[in-house]
N, C-alpha and C positions, 0 to 999 in steps of 0.2 A: 282561113282555113284552119282551125287546129291542127299539130303536126305529131304524128305518129311516135310513140316511146314504143319501140321495139321490147324492152323490158314488158311495160306493160301491157304490151298486145299479148305475148306470152303466157300472162296467165286466162286468159281466157280461149279457152276450148270451142269454133264455132260449132253452132250444130248445122250449120247450114251455110252455105257461101251461094248468093246471086251472080249471074255472071250478067251485067247490061252492056256492056262491052258494044258497042255501033247501035244501041238505042237512041232515039231523039227525046228530050221534052215532050211530055209528060210520062212514058216509058216508064223511069230508072225510079224513078216516086211512086206510080204505082203497081208497079212489080215487087218493090220493096213494102208498101202497106201488107200486099197481098202474102208475101210469102212472110214478115212478121205474125198475119193473122193467123200463121200454120204451127209456129212456133207454140211453148211451153212457155211460162214467164221467168225471166231470169237467163233465158237461152240467148247465145249471142248469132249473131249475123253476120255473116261479112258479104258487103257490095261491093262490085266492081262495077266505075263505068269510064265513060273516058266525053257525057256529053256535059260540057260546060255549066252548064243551067241546073247538075246533078247535083254542084256542091251548094246551091241554094236551097232547092227544093227538097234534096233528103234532108239535113238540115231541119228546115222548115216543118218539113211529114213530122218527126219526131218531134217537133216541141208541140207541134199537136195533138200528139200520139202519149207525149207522154214514158217514151221511152227514152235510151243515155246514149248518144253520141260519144262513144269509148275513146275513138280515135278516128284521127280521117287525115290523109294525107292526099300526095300528088305526085309523079315520078313521070315526066314524057307525057304530057296530058293526059294518063289516067287514072285516076281518082279512086279510094280505098275508103272503106267507113268501116267502121269497127263499132255494131249497134246492137247493145241487151237492151233484149225486151222485158218492161216494167213488171216488176211483181207485181200480183194481185193483192 
């Protein structure tokens, strides 16, 4: 999993944060898809999850959708993804 760079993360103002803590596969990825669908192109979404499968499912979803995984980090079993919705 790519590591988060706080300096790079600071450049991105999140349009939304999705708290998927406590949700199990496939819900974090499904909710991420729905949250991204509501955002404007270029907007940033932060996703928080604790299901280990999210570390696989969310990057796979982003490759499928064409959105950018700006940063990903894990601390204490908690995952954090910074995602930028693709520009149209």
